[in-house]
C-alpha positions as CSV (number, residue, x, y, z in Angstrom):
1,M,5.4,-3.6,15.4
2,H,6.8,-7.1,15.3
3,E,9.8,-9.1,16.6
4,T,11.0,-9.7,13.1
5,P,13.7,-7.2,12.1
6,G,13.0,-4.9,9.2
7,V,9.2,-4.7,9.5
8,T,9.2,-0.9,9.2
9,R,10.1,0.1,5.7
10,D,8.4,3.3,4.6
11,R,7.9,6.5,6.6
12,K,4.9,6.3,9.0
13,E,3.5,9.7,10.0
14,L,1.1,10.5,12.9
15,V,-0.1,13.7,14.4
16,C,0.6,13.7,18.2
17,E,-0.5,16.2,20.9
18,W,1.2,16.9,24.2
19,R,0.7,20.0,26.4
20,N,-1.8,21.4,23.9
21,R,1.0,21.3,21.3
22,R,0.6,19.3,18.1
23,F,3.6,17.9,16.2
24,L,4.1,15.4,13.4
25,L,5.9,12.2,14.5
26,I,7.6,10.2,11.7
27,D,8.7,6.6,12.3
28,T,11.3,5.3,9.8
29,G,12.9,2.0,9.0
30,G,16.1,0.9,10.5
31,I,19.3,2.2,8.8
32,D,21.9,-0.4,8.0
33,V,24.6,1.3,6.0
34,A,26.5,-1.9,5.5
35,E,23.6,-3.9,3.9
36,K,23.5,-3.5,0.1
37,D,20.3,-5.1,-1.0
38,A,17.8,-2.9,-2.9
39,I,15.1,-2.7,-0.3
40,T,17.5,-2.0,2.6
41,R,19.0,0.9,0.6
42,S,15.6,2.2,-0.1
43,I,14.7,2.1,3.6
44,A,17.9,4.1,4.3
45,E,17.0,6.7,1.7
46,Q,13.5,7.1,3.2
47,A,15.0,7.6,6.6
48,R,17.4,10.2,5.2
49,A,14.5,12.0,3.5
50,A,12.7,12.1,6.8
51,V,15.7,13.7,8.5
52,E,15.9,16.3,5.8
53,E,12.2,17.2,6.4
54,A,12.4,17.1,10.2
55,D,12.8,20.0,12.7
56,L,14.0,17.6,15.3
57,V,15.5,14.1,15.1
58,L,15.1,11.4,17.8
59,F,18.0,8.9,17.4
60,V,17.0,5.6,19.1
61,V,19.9,3.4,20.3
62,D,19.9,0.1,22.3
63,A,21.2,0.7,25.8
64,R,21.6,-3.1,26.3
65,A,23.8,-3.5,23.3
66,G,25.9,-0.4,23.9
67,V,27.5,1.7,21.1
68,T,27.7,-0.3,17.9
69,P,29.5,0.4,14.6
70,G,26.0,1.0,13.1
71,D,25.2,3.6,15.7
72,E,28.4,5.4,14.9
73,E,27.6,5.4,11.2
74,V,24.1,6.8,11.8
75,A,25.5,9.4,14.2
76,E,27.9,10.6,11.4
77,I,24.9,11.0,9.0
78,L,23.1,13.0,11.7
79,R,26.1,15.2,12.4
80,L,26.4,16.0,8.7
81,S,22.7,16.9,8.5
82,H,23.2,19.7,11.1
83,K,19.7,18.9,12.5
84,P,19.0,19.1,16.3
85,V,19.2,15.6,17.7
86,V,18.0,13.9,20.9
87,V,19.7,10.5,21.6
88,L,17.3,8.0,23.2
89,A,18.9,5.2,25.1
90,N,16.1,2.6,24.8
91,K,15.5,-0.6,26.7
92,I,16.3,0.9,30.1
93,D,13.5,-0.9,32.0
94,D,14.5,0.3,35.5
95,P,15.7,3.7,36.8
96,S,18.7,1.9,38.4
97,Q,20.0,1.2,34.8
98,D,20.1,4.9,33.8
99,A,23.9,4.9,33.9
100,N,23.8,2.6,30.9
101,A,22.8,5.6,28.8
102,L,26.0,7.5,29.6
103,E,28.1,5.5,27.2
104,F,26.2,7.2,24.3
105,H,27.9,10.5,25.1
106,H,30.6,9.0,22.9
107,L,28.4,9.7,19.8
108,G,28.9,13.5,20.3
109,L,25.2,14.3,19.9
110,G,24.4,15.6,23.4
111,D,23.1,14.1,26.6
112,P,21.4,10.7,26.0
113,V,17.8,10.3,27.5
114,P,17.2,7.0,29.3
115,L,13.9,5.4,28.1
116,S,11.9,2.2,28.0
117,A,9.6,2.3,25.0
118,M,8.0,-1.0,26.1
119,H,7.2,0.0,29.7
120,G,6.8,3.8,29.1
121,Y,9.6,4.7,31.5
122,G,10.8,8.3,30.6
123,S,8.2,8.8,27.9
124,G,6.6,11.8,29.7
125,D,10.0,13.6,30.1
126,L,10.8,12.9,26.5
127,L,7.5,14.4,25.3
128,D,8.2,17.5,27.4
129,E,11.7,17.7,25.8
130,I,10.2,17.4,22.3
131,V,7.7,20.2,22.9
132,D,10.3,22.5,24.5
133,R,12.7,22.0,21.6
134,L,10.0,22.6,19.0
135,E,8.9,25.8,20.7
136,Q,12.5,27.0,20.8
137,L,12.9,26.2,17.1
138,G,9.6,27.9,16.2
139,A,8.4,24.9,14.3
140,S,5.0,25.2,12.7
141,R,2.0,23.2,13.9
142,P,0.4,20.6,11.5
143,E,-3.3,21.3,11.0
144,L,-5.6,19.5,8.5
145,P,-8.6,21.4,7.3
146,E,-12.0,19.8,7.9
147,D,-12.6,19.4,4.2
148,A,-9.4,17.5,3.6
149,I,-10.1,14.6,1.3
150,R,-8.9,11.3,2.7
151,V,-7.9,8.9,-0.2
152,A,-7.1,5.2,0.4
153,I,-5.1,3.5,-2.4
154,L,-6.3,-0.2,-2.4
155,G,-5.6,-3.2,-4.4
156,R,-4.2,-6.7,-4.4
157,P,-0.4,-7.1,-4.1
158,N,1.9,-5.6,-6.7
159,V,-0.7,-3.8,-8.8
160,G,1.2,-0.4,-8.6
161,K,-0.2,1.3,-5.6
162,S,3.1,2.8,-4.4
163,S,4.1,3.7,-7.9
164,L,0.8,5.7,-8.3
165,L,1.3,7.5,-5.0
166,N,4.9,8.5,-6.0
167,A,3.6,9.7,-9.4
168,L,0.9,11.8,-7.7
169,L,3.4,13.4,-5.4
170,G,6.1,13.8,-8.0
171,R,8.7,12.2,-5.7
172,E,9.8,8.8,-4.2
173,R,7.7,8.9,-1.0
174,V,7.3,5.2,-0.6
175,I,9.4,2.2,-1.6
176,V,8.6,0.6,-4.9
177,S,9.8,-2.9,-5.7
178,E,8.8,-5.8,-7.9
179,I,8.7,-8.0,-4.7
180,P,5.1,-8.4,-3.7
181,G,4.3,-7.3,-0.1
182,T,6.9,-4.5,0.0
183,T,4.4,-2.1,1.6
184,R,3.5,-3.3,5.0
185,D,1.9,-0.4,6.7
186,S,-0.7,2.2,5.7
187,I,1.3,5.4,4.9
188,D,-0.4,8.8,5.2
189,T,0.9,11.6,3.1
190,V,-0.5,15.1,3.0
191,L,-0.7,16.8,-0.5
192,E,-1.8,20.3,-1.1
193,R,-3.0,21.2,-4.6
194,D,-4.4,24.6,-5.3
195,D,-6.8,25.3,-2.4
196,R,-7.5,21.6,-1.7
197,T,-5.8,19.3,0.8
198,F,-5.6,15.5,0.2
199,V,-4.4,12.9,2.6
200,L,-3.2,10.0,0.5
201,V,-2.9,6.6,2.1
202,D,-0.8,3.9,0.5
203,T,-1.7,0.4,1.8
204,A,-0.5,-3.1,1.8
205,G,-1.9,-5.5,-0.8
206,L,-5.2,-7.2,0.0
207,R,-5.2,-10.9,-0.6
208,R,-8.3,-13.0,-1.3
209,K,-8.3,-15.3,1.7
210,R,-7.7,-13.7,5.1
211,R,-8.8,-16.3,7.5
212,H,-5.4,-17.8,8.2
213,R,-3.3,-14.7,8.0
214,Q,-0.7,-14.4,10.8
215,G,2.0,-12.1,12.0
216,I,3.2,-9.2,9.7
217,E,0.9,-10.1,6.8
218,Y,-2.2,-10.2,9.1
219,Y,-1.4,-6.7,10.6
220,S,-0.5,-5.3,7.2
221,E,-3.9,-6.2,5.8
222,L,-5.7,-5.0,9.0
223,R,-4.0,-1.6,8.5
224,A,-5.3,-1.5,4.9
225,L,-8.8,-2.2,6.1
226,E,-8.6,0.5,8.7
227,A,-7.3,2.9,6.0
228,A,-10.3,2.2,3.9
229,A,-12.7,2.7,6.8
230,R,-11.4,6.3,7.4
231,S,-11.2,7.3,3.8
232,D,-13.7,9.4,1.8
233,V,-12.6,8.0,-1.5
234,A,-10.9,4.7,-2.3
235,L,-8.8,4.3,-5.4
236,V,-9.2,0.6,-6.3
237,L,-6.2,-0.3,-8.5
238,I,-6.5,-3.1,-11.0
239,D,-3.4,-4.3,-12.9
240,S,-4.7,-4.0,-16.5
241,S,-1.8,-6.0,-17.8
242,E,-3.3,-9.0,-16.0
243,G,-6.9,-8.2,-16.8
244,I,-9.7,-8.1,-14.2
245,V,-9.8,-11.0,-11.8
246,E,-12.2,-11.9,-9.0
247,Q,-9.8,-10.6,-6.4
248,D,-10.1,-7.1,-7.8
249,L,-13.9,-7.2,-7.3
250,S,-13.3,-8.3,-3.7
251,V,-11.1,-5.2,-3.1
252,A,-13.8,-3.0,-4.6
253,D,-16.2,-4.7,-2.1
254,V,-13.9,-3.8,0.7
255,A,-14.2,-0.1,-0.3
256,R,-18.0,-0.4,-0.4
257,H,-18.3,-2.0,3.0
258,A,-16.1,0.7,4.4
259,S,-18.5,3.4,3.1
260,S,-15.9,4.9,0.8
261,S,-16.7,6.3,-2.6
262,T,-14.9,4.3,-5.2
263,L,-12.8,5.2,-8.3
264,V,-11.5,2.2,-10.2
265,V,-8.0,2.9,-11.6
266,L,-6.7,0.6,-14.3
267,S,-2.9,0.8,-13.7
268,K,0.0,-0.2,-15.9
269,W,-2.0,1.0,-19.0
270,D,1.2,1.1,-21.0
271,T,1.5,-2.7,-21.0
272,T,-2.1,-3.9,-21.7
273,Q,-4.2,-4.9,-24.6
274,L,-7.4,-4.5,-22.5
275,S,-9.9,-1.9,-23.8
276,I,-11.5,0.7,-21.5
277,E,-14.9,-0.2,-22.9
278,E,-14.4,-3.9,-22.2
279,A,-13.3,-3.2,-18.6
280,R,-16.1,-0.7,-18.0
281,G,-18.8,-3.1,-19.2
282,H,-17.5,-5.9,-17.0
283,L,-17.1,-3.8,-13.9
284,L,-20.4,-2.0,-14.1
285,R,-22.2,-5.4,-14.3
286,R,-20.4,-6.7,-11.2
287,L,-19.9,-3.6,-8.9
288,R,-23.0,-2.3,-7.0
289,Q,-21.7,1.3,-6.6
290,R,-21.3,1.7,-10.4
291,P,-17.9,3.5,-9.9
292,P,-16.3,5.7,-12.5
293,I,-13.3,4.1,-14.3
294,M,-10.1,5.6,-15.6
295,A,-6.8,4.3,-16.9
296,V,-3.3,5.4,-15.9
297,S,0.4,4.6,-16.3
298,A,2.6,5.7,-13.4
299,K,5.6,4.8,-15.6
300,T,4.7,7.1,-18.6
301,G,2.5,9.6,-16.6
302,R,-0.5,9.0,-18.7
303,G,-3.7,9.9,-16.9
304,V,-2.0,10.5,-13.5
305,G,-2.8,14.2,-13.6
306,R,-6.5,13.5,-13.9
307,V,-6.7,11.2,-10.9
308,L,-7.0,13.9,-8.3
309,D,-9.5,15.8,-10.5
310,E,-11.7,12.7,-10.4
311,V,-11.2,12.3,-6.7
312,E,-12.4,15.9,-6.1
313,K,-15.6,15.2,-8.2
314,L,-16.3,12.0,-6.2
315,F,-15.8,13.9,-3.0
316,E,-18.3,16.5,-4.0
317,K,-20.8,13.7,-4.6
318,H,-19.7,11.9,-1.3
319,T,-20.6,15.1,0.7
320,T,-23.7,16.0,-1.4
321,Q,-26.9,17.3,0.3
322,I,-30.2,16.7,-1.5
323,G,-33.0,19.0,-0.5
324,T,-36.1,17.4,1.0
325,P,-38.6,18.8,-1.6
326,E,-36.4,17.6,-4.5
327,L,-36.0,14.1,-2.9
328,N,-39.7,13.8,-2.4
329,R,-40.5,14.8,-6.0
330,F,-38.2,12.0,-7.0
331,L,-40.0,9.5,-4.7
332,G,-43.3,10.5,-6.2
333,E,-41.9,9.6,-9.6
334,L,-40.7,6.2,-8.3
335,R,-44.2,5.5,-7.0
336,E,-45.7,6.1,-10.4
337,S,-43.0,4.2,-12.4
338,R,-43.2,0.8,-10.7
339,Q,-45.8,-1.4,-8.9
340,P,-44.7,-1.7,-5.2
341,P,-44.1,-5.1,-3.7
342,S,-47.0,-6.6,-1.7
343,R,-47.7,-9.5,0.7
344,N,-50.9,-11.0,2.0
345,G,-53.0,-8.3,0.3
346,R,-50.9,-5.4,1.7
347,S,-48.8,-3.2,-0.7
348,L,-45.8,-1.2,0.2
349,N,-46.5,2.6,0.4
350,L,-43.4,4.8,-0.1
351,L,-44.6,7.9,1.8
352,Y,-41.8,10.4,2.0
353,G,-38.1,10.8,2.7
354,T,-35.2,13.0,3.9
355,Q,-31.4,13.0,3.8
356,V,-30.1,12.5,7.4
357,D,-26.4,12.5,6.9
358,A,-23.6,13.1,4.4
359,R,-20.0,11.9,3.9
360,P,-21.4,9.5,2.6
361,P,-25.1,10.4,1.9
362,R,-27.6,8.6,4.1
363,F,-31.4,8.7,3.5
364,K,-34.4,7.8,5.7
365,L,-37.4,6.7,3.6
366,F,-40.7,6.4,5.6
367,V,-43.0,3.6,4.5
368,N,-46.2,2.0,5.9
369,D,-44.4,-1.3,6.7
370,P,-40.6,-1.9,6.3
371,A,-41.2,-5.7,6.2
372,L,-42.8,-5.3,2.7
373,V,-39.5,-3.9,1.2
374,T,-38.0,-6.7,-0.9
375,R,-34.3,-7.0,-1.7
376,D,-35.0,-6.4,-5.3
377,Y,-37.1,-3.3,-4.6
378,G,-34.5,-1.8,-2.2
379,Y,-31.7,-2.2,-4.9
380,W,-34.0,-0.6,-7.5
381,V,-34.6,2.4,-5.3
382,E,-30.9,2.7,-4.5
383,N,-29.9,2.5,-8.2
384,S,-32.6,4.9,-9.2
385,L,-31.5,7.4,-6.6
386,R,-27.9,7.0,-7.7
387,E,-28.7,7.6,-11.3
388,R,-31.1,10.5,-10.7
389,F,-28.7,12.5,-8.5
390,D,-25.4,11.5,-10.3
391,L,-24.1,9.5,-7.4
392,S,-22.1,6.9,-9.4
393,G,-19.3,5.4,-7.2
394,V,-20.9,6.7,-4.0
395,P,-22.1,4.3,-1.2
396,V,-25.7,5.4,-0.9
397,V,-27.2,4.3,2.4
398,I,-31.0,3.9,2.7
399,D,-33.0,3.2,5.8
400,F,-36.6,2.1,5.3
401,V,-38.5,3.0,8.5
402,R,-42.1,2.8,9.6
403,K,-43.9,6.1,9.7
């Protein structure tokens, strides 16, 4: 939310709960029928698509401004949709101003509801109205299974994140433009394929320097970081037509710090001279999680069908459970294969270990003295564990603790 007009562009979906009833609330960008630029037209198309999918439409109008030509144009669109509509006369900050809502009877969409979104006035009555209407309509309740895979699509600006999301869905779910920064919020979309549910999250582009971000740009990147933090798998998109740059490695590091398993996706593969072997060699040298790498072209469709297959494979690793006997056999092999670090005549003794968590996997390794674990030795154990149990791309967490 920002004072600048036109901040909301794509559809933003959130599951809400009121009176033990869940419903999906979809925020859309403002509809300006008279404006003709490409992005504004796309915003209007996204809003129309949201109306088509909705069981109930909340039509927000400005009670201070009164009925405007734009309100009348949107009202006409809603009448033609034949959807149930509740008119919300917003910016009524005091009950004494309720009469200002009456003017909106003129729109022919029923009794307007006085409301102040800023101060919360009328919000409880509105939620009651929504739940009552949905129950009358017999609308279904949105439920996500516990094993739904949350996938964040990350990358620097204009690398093709929204294009990939639309290609995966097979429809224009988010606005795509050559203008960098078109996506400003993190957009959740549920996709069901066979017996598996995916929650795909398109995000704003991550820029390299974030210290001096302000306003819309700052909050857009903050949303992207939050999306990474709640994802199981992060698709790190790299514009292969521009080659691999340092900023791409920073984005992959964001995924690692967020404890997301990582799949590197080389986008725009139809326009590049980069070889997959060259890219793989460079990335495996620089990225600690050793992520799998694949190439796609949202424009031609090449490789798009395999993306979710790779995501499922990564999710299985992300939620893996390694038995304690198997883990300790592996630790025994580690003890024999490398001399442990030592200090002041004392050597590290790697005693035994167990997996204490999954999604992502976390291990507790018991030693005689955690202070003897060097950075190099810790990385070696992590990489060995990742290689032995096929955890490439997975954020392996190891806690060395005193017995």
